[in-house]
N, C-alpha and C positions, 0 to 999 in steps of 0.2 A: 396388555396393560389394563388394569381394572379402571372403571369409570371414576371410582373414588380417588385412586392415585393420580389419574389424569387431572381431575379437578384441583387436587392439592397442589400439583406442579404448576398449573395455570395460575392459581391464586398467588403462589410465591413469585412467579414472574411479574404479575401485575403489581404486587407490592414493591418489588425491586425497581421496576420502571418508575413507579410513583415516587419512590424515595430519591431516585436519580434526578427526576424532574424538579423536586423540591430543593435539592442541593444546588442544582444549576441555577434555579430561579433566585435563590438566596444569594448566590455568588454574584449574579448579574446585578442585583439590586445594590449590593454592597459596593460595587465598583462604579456605580453611576457617577459619583463625584469623588475625584481624587483629592489629595491634600490641597488646601487653599494655597494660592500663589499670587504674588504681586508682580508677576512677569508682565513686562510692557509698561510698568508704572514709572512716573517721573514727577519730581517737584516742579512747579511752575512759578507762581508768584510767592513771595516770602510770606509765611504764616506768622501770626503774632508770636512774640517771644514765649518759649515754653510749650508751644503747640506744634505737634508733628502729626499730620494727617496722612494716612495711607489707605489703600483699598486692597482687597483680594478677591479672586475668582476661583472656582474649583479647577483643579488641574485636569479634570475629565468630566464630560457630560455624555449623555446617551440620547440619541435622536430616534424616535419611532419612525421606522421606514414607511409606515402607512399614513399616519396622521401628521408627520413632520413635527410633532410636539416635543418639547424638551423643557427641563426645569434647571434653573441656574440660581446659585446663592451668591448675592453680591454683599460684601461686607466692607464697612468703613471703620477705621480704627483711629484712635488718638493715642499715639505712642509717646506723647510728650508728658511734661510734668504739670501743665496747667490746663484748665477747661477750655474748650474750643470756642464757646459762645455760639451764636446763631450761624449755622451752616446749612448746606443742602448737598445731597448726593444726586447726581444725574445718572440714569441708566439708558444708554443710547445704542440702537442697533444699526448695522450697516449691511448692505447687499442681501445675502440670503438669510441673515439672522434678523428676525423681526420681533421686537419686544411687544408682547401682547398685554402684559399687565405686571405691575409690581405692587405687592401688598403694602397698603398704607400710603401710596404715592399717587400723584396726579399726572395724567397724560400731558405732554408738552404739545401745544398747538402746532399745526403743520408749519405755520409761518415763523415759529420760534425754534425749529429744529436746526442744528448745525448743518453746514453744507455737506452734502453727500450722504446724510443719514436718512433712514426711512421711518424711524419711530423712536420715541424716547419718553421717559417718565422722570419727574422731579420729586425728590423725597426730602421735605423740610425736616431739619433737626434743630430743636431749640437750643440744645447744648449737649456736647459729648464730653463727659468728664475725662480727666487724665487717666490713661491706662484702660479705658473702656472701649468697647466696640458695639456696633449695631449691624445686624444682618437683615437682609431683605430677600424674600422669596420671589424670584423672577419667572414668570411664565413666558415662553417664547416659542417660535417655530423656526426651523432651519431647513431651507430648501437645499437638499443635497446636490442639486444640479448647479449650485453656485458656491462661491466662497462666501464666508460670513465673518463679521467682526462685531465686537462689542466694545463700548467705551464707558468708563466710570470717572467722570470729573467730580472733584469735591470743591465746592465754591463757597464764597460768602453767601449769606442768606439772600442778598439782592442780586447775586450772580455777576457782580462787577469784577471780582477777582477769582482766579482758579488756583487753589493751593496745591492740588495734586491731580494728576490725570493718568489713569491706567488705560492704555490703548489709544486709538482703536487697535485692539489685539485680536488675532484670528483664533477661531476654533476650527479644527479640521482633521482629516486623516488622509494619508497617502495610500491607504489600503482599504478601499470601500468593502462593505459586507452586503452585497446585493441580495442575497438570499436569506439573510438573518432578519429577525423581527425588528432589530434596532442596530444603529451604527454608533459606535463609540467615537467621540471626537476629543482631541487633546488641545489644551490651551497652548497658544503660540505656534500652532501647526497650520500651514496653509492647506485648505481642503482640496482634495482631488475630486472635482465635480463629477457627478453622474446625473444623467437625465432620464426621468421616468419614461418608459416605453422604448428606450434605446439600449443598445448593448452596454452593459456595465451598470445599468440602473437596477433598483430593487426589483427582483423578479426576472432580471435579464439573464442571459446564458453566457455572455462573454464579458471579460474585464475590459476597461477602457484601453484604447490603443496607446502605445507609448511612442516616443520619438521626439525629435527636435521641435516639431510644430506644437505639440502639447506643452513642452517645457517653456515655450515662449509666452504662453498665456498670462502668467503673473506679471509680465512686463508690459502689458497692454495699457490702454488709456484708463480703464477702471482701476487697475492696481496703482497707477501713478496718481490718480485722483485721490484715492484713500490715503496714500502716503503724504500727499500734500495737505490733506485735511487734518492729519495728526501732527504735522511738523511743528516742533517747538512747543507743542501743547497749547497753542494759542488760537486754534480754529474757532473756538466758541466766542471769545471776546472780540476777535477781529472781524468775524464774518456773520455776527448775529444780524438777523433781519429785523426791520421795524415790527414792533408788536410782540417781541419775544417775551415769554413769561418771566415775571419777576418773582423771586421766592417769597 
């Protein structure tokens, strides 16, 4: 085979490989956030007449297996016929999901966080007009060695009433991707934890063990604590500590 023909074939293979990488990369990026979902949401205190406040989270997020970073879009909506007046959206993390920042929002002091949470931000909204929504870019990390939950309460500006609360709702997967650059997590799915440096972890050679012992983990004290924290949507108003941030 001539050197010219060999070079041409090699070049074609390189271009084909490059095109395949571009297609896969584009597909992965497009799948990072699935359709928005209000899964795990519930009304709590009665909102003013004509006001209907709800929230949504992406149906799917992607966690970088190396940095543990992820991005989440939190959206609050007024589906009613009248303006909301002064309200605030809280973005709160639990267990392996830690909220690092929310665009345009302020960190909640540690002594103002709800019981069981590890991080949170408060987003004041002067008014949300009828039929309008407002979205926030959330930077977070997710420790794939743990389960992780997020919670979106919508409150009065002073935090005395909670009109709506989504969560604490889990993100997770029952099919870890230890050798992939990122792990996709689904809203409303309990995470199957993996531990760095152990079988089943990113870079590991074996999948996590299965069996009764593993299946009992979600029923442990931590799981019960989180369920109690979200019960009836009242954990914030009932268990606020002195010094909690007012909107």
